[in-house]
KOLGU-22898 format. One line per field, with one value per residue (C-alpha): x, y, z; residue in one letter. Coordinates in nm, 2 decimals, decimal comma. Layout:
BEGIN
east c(X:...)
north c(Y:...)
up c(Z:...)
residu c(A:...)
***
This chain:
BEGIN
east c(1,06:0,93:0,56:0,46:0,40:0,04:0,02:-0,32:-0,39:-0,18:-0,27:-0,09:0,04:0,02:0,12:-0,10:0,06:-0,13:-0,02:0,11:0,33:0,46:0,54:0,74:0,92:1,00:1,15:1,36:1,49:1,52:1,71:1,92:2,24:2,28:2,30:2,11:1,88:1,67:1,35:1,10:0,73:0,49:0,17:-0,17:-0,33:-0,65:-0,81:-0,82:-1,00:-0,69:-0,50:-0,38:-0,32:-0,07:-0,16:0,12:0,03:0,35:0,68:0,99:1,27:1,63:1,87:2,19:2,50:2,29:2,02:2,14:2,51:2,79:2,71:2,94:2,83:2,70:2,71:2,46:2,23:1,99:2,15:2,07:1,91:1,69:1,58:1,52:1,30:1,10:1,05:0,93:0,67:0,56:0,52:0,34:0,10:0,05:0,19:0,40:0,77:0,94:1,29:1,31:1,59:1,63:1,82:1,90:1,70:1,37:1,08:1,27:1,41:1,52:1,72:2,09:2,26:2,39:2,04:1,90:2,19:2,11:1,74:1,84:2,07:1,83:1,46:1,42:1,51:1,32:1,01:1,04:1,07:0,77:0,55:0,44:0,51:0,86:1,04:1,23:1,12:1,34:1,22:1,31:1,08:0,88:0,92:0,91:1,00:0,94:1,05:0,80:0,86:0,53:0,49:0,41:0,75:0,65:0,84:0,67:0,73:0,53:0,32:0,28:0,28:-0,04:-0,05:-0,41:-0,41:-0,53:-0,41:-0,39:-0,02:0,09:0,46:0,60:0,94:0,90:0,62:0,32:0,32:0,09:-0,26:-0,54:-0,88:-1,22:-1,34:-1,64:-1,39:-1,17:-1,29:-1,23:-0,89:-0,79:-0,82:-0,70:-0,46:-0,50:-0,34:-0,57:-0,88:-0,75:-0,70:-1,07:-1,16:-0,96:-1,12:-1,37:-1,59:-1,87:-2,18:-2,36:-2,71:-2,89:-3,14:-3,12:-2,75:-2,64:-2,84:-2,65:-2,32:-2,38:-2,48:-2,17:-1,93:-2,06:-2,03:-1,67:-1,58:-1,53:-1,51:-1,66:-1,93:-2,05:-2,40:-2,55:-2,90:-3,19:-3,47:-3,75:-3,86:-4,15:-4,36:-4,20:-3,85:-3,92:-3,82:-3,48:-3,40:-3,22:-3,42:-3,69:-4,03:-4,38:-4,39:-4,07:-4,26:-4,22:-3,92:-3,58:-3,37:-3,08:-3,26:-3,30:-2,93:-2,83:-3,05:-2,90:-2,54:-2,58:-2,75:-2,47:-2,19:-2,30:-1,96:-1,96:-1,91:-2,18:-2,22:-2,56:-2,64:-2,99:-2,88:-2,79:-2,43:-2,37:-2,44:-2,14:-2,16:-2,18:-1,88:-1,68:-1,76:-1,66:-1,33:-1,23:-1,29:-1,06:-1,30:-1,62:-1,90:-2,11:-2,45:-2,66:-2,71:-2,76:-2,51:-2,47:-2,37:-2,12:-1,97:-1,92:-1,78:-1,55:-1,43:-1,37:-1,20:-0,94:-0,90:-0,84:-0,68:-0,95:-1,03:-1,40:-1,62:-1,92:-2,18:-2,45:-2,72:-2,90:-3,19:-3,30:-3,67:-3,82:-4,13:-4,32:-4,20:-3,94:-3,63:-3,32:-2,97:-2,90:-2,56:-2,41:-2,10:-1,84:-1,62:-1,31:-1,21:-0,83:-0,71:-0,51:-0,58:-0,87:-1,20:-1,57:-1,54:-1,25:-1,47:-1,79:-1,99:-2,11:-2,36:-2,32:-2,68:-2,81:-2,56:-2,70:-3,05:-2,96:-2,81:-3,16:-3,42:-3,66:-3,95:-3,72:-3,55:-3,88:-3,99:-3,66:-3,71:-3,94:-4,03:-4,11:-3,88:-4,02:-3,91:-3,63:-3,66:-3,47:-3,41:-3,24:-3,03:-2,89:-2,81:-2,63:-2,42:-2,27:-2,24:-2,07:-1,81:-1,74:-1,72:-1,49:-1,26:-1,25:-1,19:-0,89:-0,75:-0,75:-0,59:-0,34:-0,47:-0,50:-0,25:-0,20:-0,17:-0,19:-0,52:-0,78:-1,01:-1,38:-1,59:-1,90:-2,13:-2,38:-2,57:-2,81:-2,51:-2,30:-2,02:-1,78:-1,55:-1,28:-1,29:-0,97:-1,01:-0,94:-0,74:-0,72:-0,37:-0,52:-0,84:-0,96:-1,02:-0,77:-0,45:-0,18:-0,30:-0,64:-0,74:-0,57:-0,43:-0,51:-0,69:-0,85:-0,86:-0,58)
north c(3,06:2,96:2,88:2,53:2,51:2,47:2,11:1,97:1,61:1,36:1,03:0,72:0,60:0,86:0,88:1,07:1,19:1,33:1,68:1,59:1,32:1,55:1,81:1,56:1,43:1,78:1,88:1,57:1,60:1,98:2,11:2,37:2,17:2,10:1,73:1,42:1,24:0,92:0,76:0,49:0,53:0,24:0,29:0,14:0,10:0,21:0,27:0,64:0,85:0,86:0,55:0,35:0,54:0,47:0,60:0,70:0,54:0,54:0,73:0,57:0,83:0,71:0,84:0,99:0,78:0,49:0,41:0,64:0,57:0,62:0,39:0,14:0,26:0,61:0,89:0,76:0,46:0,31:0,06:-0,31:-0,37:-0,06:-0,18:-0,54:-0,42:-0,19:-0,45:-0,71:-0,46:-0,39:-0,76:-0,83:-0,54:-0,57:-0,23:-0,09:0,00:0,31:0,43:0,81:1,06:1,42:1,60:1,97:2,18:2,35:2,24:1,97:1,65:1,30:1,00:1,00:0,71:0,59:0,59:0,39:0,14:0,08:0,03:-0,24:-0,41:-0,41:-0,38:-0,72:-0,90:-0,66:-0,72:-1,09:-1,05:-0,83:-0,95:-0,59:-0,28:-0,15:0,16:0,47:0,83:1,14:1,49:1,86:2,09:2,15:1,84:1,46:1,16:0,79:0,46:0,18:-0,19:-0,39:-0,74:-0,87:-0,76:-0,43:-0,11:0,23:0,59:0,78:1,05:1,27:1,31:1,47:1,65:1,74:2,03:2,39:2,37:2,05:2,04:1,82:1,74:1,61:1,55:1,87:2,14:2,07:2,21:2,50:2,41:2,59:2,63:2,64:3,00:2,98:2,96:3,25:3,48:3,22:3,13:3,49:3,41:3,05:3,05:2,81:2,53:2,60:2,58:2,25:2,12:2,18:2,00:1,69:1,67:1,39:1,53:1,37:1,53:1,32:1,45:1,65:1,85:2,23:2,23:1,96:2,11:2,44:2,26:2,07:2,38:2,58:2,29:2,23:2,60:2,61:2,35:2,04:1,76:1,47:1,46:1,16:1,23:1,02:1,05:0,81:1,06:1,21:1,57:1,68:2,00:2,16:2,10:2,31:2,65:2,51:2,27:2,48:2,53:2,29:2,31:2,22:1,90:1,78:1,67:1,30:1,28:1,15:1,45:1,29:1,34:1,71:1,74:1,56:1,79:2,10:1,98:1,91:2,24:2,42:2,21:2,00:1,82:1,71:1,35:1,22:0,91:0,92:0,67:0,67:0,49:0,56:0,64:0,33:0,10:-0,08:0,08:0,43:0,37:0,23:0,54:0,77:0,59:0,68:1,06:1,36:1,55:1,48:1,73:1,60:1,77:1,50:1,54:1,18:1,04:0,74:0,98:1,16:0,83:0,68:0,99:1,04:0,68:0,70:1,03:0,90:0,55:0,67:1,01:1,21:1,56:1,63:1,92:1,88:2,16:2,22:2,48:2,48:2,70:2,68:2,75:2,76:2,58:2,90:2,94:3,21:3,19:3,16:3,10:3,04:2,91:2,76:2,55:2,45:2,18:2,05:1,69:1,69:1,32:1,26:1,60:1,54:1,39:1,40:1,14:1,33:1,65:1,48:1,53:1,17:1,04:0,66:0,62:0,81:0,63:0,29:0,41:0,55:0,22:0,05:0,05:0,36:0,19:0,06:0,39:0,56:0,30:0,33:0,69:0,79:1,12:1,13:1,36:1,71:1,88:2,12:2,49:2,56:2,86:2,86:3,17:3,02:2,70:2,91:3,09:2,76:2,60:2,88:2,90:2,53:2,56:2,87:2,68:2,38:2,62:2,79:2,46:2,30:2,60:2,66:3,01:2,98:3,20:2,95:2,60:2,44:2,61:2,34:2,54:2,50:2,81:2,90:3,18:3,35:3,55:3,72:3,90:3,90:3,71:3,47:3,26:2,99:2,68:2,48:2,11:1,87:1,56:1,24:1,08:0,73:0,78:0,46:0,65:0,94:0,81:0,57:0,33:0,32:0,30:0,61:0,54:0,18:0,18:-0,13:-0,41:-0,66)
up c(1,18:0,84:0,80:0,70:0,33:0,21:0,09:-0,02:0,07:-0,13:-0,28:-0,15:0,19:0,47:0,83:1,08:1,40:1,70:1,78:2,12:1,97:1,70:1,96:2,16:1,86:1,73:2,07:2,06:1,70:1,66:1,96:1,80:1,85:1,47:1,53:1,44:1,68:1,66:1,76:1,67:1,59:1,63:1,42:1,36:1,02:0,85:0,51:0,41:0,14:-0,08:0,02:0,32:0,64:0,91:1,26:1,50:1,83:2,03:2,02:2,16:2,19:2,15:2,41:2,26:2,32:2,45:2,20:1,92:1,87:1,61:1,31:1,14:0,80:0,86:1,10:1,36:1,40:1,64:1,88:1,80:2,14:2,10:1,76:1,89:2,18:1,96:1,69:1,94:2,07:1,71:1,64:1,96:1,93:1,55:1,48:1,20:1,30:1,18:1,25:1,27:1,24:1,14:0,86:0,83:0,59:0,54:0,31:0,12:0,26:0,14:0,24:0,18:-0,01:0,33:0,47:0,18:0,20:0,57:0,49:0,23:0,48:0,78:0,68:0,50:0,82:1,04:0,82:0,87:1,25:1,29:1,00:0,99:0,78:0,86:0,73:0,79:0,83:0,80:0,91:0,89:1,09:0,77:0,56:0,58:0,37:0,43:0,29:0,36:0,33:0,32:0,44:0,09:-0,04:-0,19:-0,12:-0,15:-0,06:0,20:0,04:0,35:0,72:0,86:1,20:1,30:1,53:1,51:1,15:0,94:0,88:0,59:0,56:0,23:0,09:-0,11:-0,14:-0,36:-0,71:-0,81:-0,93:-1,11:-0,94:-1,09:-1,18:-0,94:-0,65:-0,76:-0,48:-0,22:-0,36:-0,31:0,07:0,08:-0,22:-0,51:-0,30:-0,01:-0,24:-0,38:-0,03:0,04:-0,29:-0,18:0,16:0,26:0,53:0,73:0,87:1,14:1,19:0,92:1,13:1,19:1,25:1,01:0,71:0,76:0,77:0,45:0,27:0,36:0,32:-0,03:-0,12:0,02:-0,25:-0,02:-0,27:-0,09:0,18:0,38:0,52:0,80:0,94:0,98:1,06:0,86:0,83:1,04:1,00:1,31:1,14:0,83:0,97:1,06:0,77:0,52:0,19:0,31:0,15:0,26:0,06:0,22:0,53:0,57:0,35:0,49:0,61:0,42:0,09:0,16:0,24:-0,08:-0,28:-0,12:-0,15:-0,52:-0,59:-0,42:-0,58:-0,88:-0,89:-0,52:-0,44:-0,19:0,03:0,18:0,47:0,61:0,93:1,29:1,35:1,55:1,24:1,10:0,76:0,91:1,14:0,85:0,64:0,92:0,97:0,62:0,64:0,69:0,93:1,11:1,20:1,49:1,45:1,63:2,00:2,12:2,36:2,13:1,85:2,08:2,19:1,85:1,69:1,98:1,96:1,58:1,60:1,84:1,72:1,36:1,44:1,26:1,39:1,46:1,56:1,79:1,74:2,00:2,09:2,43:2,52:2,88:2,95:3,30:3,41:3,36:3,00:3,07:2,85:3,07:2,95:2,58:2,48:2,17:2,17:1,91:2,05:1,88:1,91:1,84:1,86:2,17:2,31:2,55:2,44:2,52:2,79:2,95:2,95:3,10:2,78:2,75:3,02:3,06:3,16:2,86:2,64:2,75:2,68:2,34:2,23:2,24:1,96:1,97:2,14:2,42:2,45:2,52:2,77:2,96:3,03:3,32:3,15:2,78:2,59:2,53:2,21:2,28:2,18:1,86:1,63:1,30:1,36:1,68:1,50:1,24:1,50:1,63:1,28:1,11:1,39:1,33:0,95:0,98:1,21:0,97:0,67:0,84:0,97:0,62:0,45:0,73:0,82:1,20:1,37:1,66:1,51:1,86:1,97:2,04:2,28:2,26:2,19:2,38:2,28:2,52:2,27:2,52:2,67:2,35:2,52:2,35:2,56:2,51:2,72:2,76:2,69:2,98:2,92:3,12:3,05:3,12:2,91:2,74:2,42:2,37:2,53:2,42:2,70:2,53:2,16:2,04:1,69:1,71:1,37:1,24:1,49:1,45)
residu c(M:A:R:H:P:M:N:P:P:A:K:G:W:S:L:T:M:P:L:R:L:W:T:E:L:S:D:H:L:F:R:G:D:H:D:E:H:G:A:V:I:L:A:G:Y:A:H:G:P:R:G:P:R:L:L:A:R:E:L:I:L:A:Q:D:G:V:D:Y:V:P:G:Q:H:G:Y:R:A:L:A:P:T:F:V:R:D:A:A:I:R:A:R:D:E:H:L:A:Y:F:A:V:H:N:H:F:G:D:V:V:V:G:F:S:Q:T:D:M:A:S:H:E:R:G:Y:P:A:L:R:Q:I:T:N:Q:I:V:G:G:L:V:F:T:P:Y:A:A:A:G:D:L:W:L:P:G:G:E:R:V:D:L:A:E:V:L:I:P:G:G:N:L:V:R:L:R:S:R:P:A:L:P:V:A:V:Q:P:E:H:D:R:Q:A:R:V:F:G:D:L:G:Q:E:A:L:N:Q:M:R:V:A:V:V:G:L:G:G:V:G:S:I:A:V:E:F:L:A:R:L:G:V:G:D:L:V:L:I:D:D:D:T:A:Q:E:T:N:L:P:R:L:L:A:A:E:R:D:D:V:G:K:P:K:I:S:L:A:V:R:N:A:R:R:A:N:P:D:I:R:L:T:A:L:R:E:R:V:E:S:I:S:A:R:N:A:L:S:A:C:D:W:I:F:L:A:A:D:T:H:A:A:R:H:W:V:N:A:I:A:N:R:Y:L:I:P:A:T:Q:I:G:V:K:I:Q:V:S:A:T:G:E:V:E:Q:I:H:T:A:T:R:L:I:I:P:G:N:G:C:M:W:C:N:G:L:I:D:P:T:E:L:A:I:D:M:H:P:E:R:E:R:N:A:A:R:Y:V:T:D:V:P:A:P:S:V:S:A:L:N:G:L:A:T:L:E:A:V:N:H:F:M:F:A:V:T:G:L:H:R:D:P:T:D:A:A:S:I:V:H:L:P:R:I:R:E:R:T:L:Q:T:V:R:R:D:P:T:C:A:W:C:S:A:T:G:T:L:G:R:G:H:P:G)
***
């Protein structure tokens, strides 16, 4: 089987599909029978870092001989009743409508003249019925093309289809052209390839929480050549933070942690584009910024931060990584278990609510102002033990996974397991993610792929 081509992010309209949905669609279209098959995708909408994003929310498979039948003008077509029912659902749920079929080939695909003629016959009326974006999609296992008809009358091509999983697979109508990378990234490009390095440069990545973990993430993302960072934190540096804030100095005490992160990012990569928000993650501006990213690193350990990053990751189909370090100390001061965790949030594949990682009571307390949060707790928070090297163990695991995902180097593109280190016994384990098929956040019955409200 051929490997997916390395395609950096493309500018223009894109469609993001959850891995589970893509797997189901692939099994339906590519059965090894050398025949065409059909389906409909209903999709939400969002703003993206390089253009508008369509978010595949629901897949409706067409049954051969019933819903996908011999066409009057071409080989096969979706049956009128099937199209009508799907279009009504798109209209009622304010979702885009896309008719899907497959062609035979490898890394290049396009619509036939018959396909385009059918679009011109049917899509103007379908656009009026739905008052939403309508269009057609055609796939091979390694390529995709799309013809989009917008409500205002404009017609545009789809730039790419993105499938966020173990690897970020980007399907285009043809592979990306070669690019030249900056000389300072030559050694990295020998690992990732020039297109892989360009993919990192085109990524917009958020880091939520800029303490001991977040400061390390910012440093390594900037040095990797990530082109655009969104930094979110409302806290200031304290004296006890200095050993764990990367490159912190004595006179940084009292300064916003976000200013230290900005300084380090620019020192590591002078050309980096930065958005710095000195706010809590639940603020509207922070949430809006996160919804237009390619990847989110969650380095804040409040339950509010977990909830909002989890919600945004699934609503907008953005992969995320939660990074955590826990050091258990007994009442007598004896160090007990130490573990670090790197948890992937792959949209639609089981979320932090599904895995019991958000406490409803703590979430309710976190959502209040600081004075009220402290009053609501019977026991005042005691500073947790923390060591820079342990923070680095979890953070570098997370950054390495991101690096391989963006450049397509993971051997298993479906692997979404979380990684737990027990450094005292030098043990590293994988934890399978649990998934609730009726989850309010990561299932099609919830907000998965819903995008912007309305």
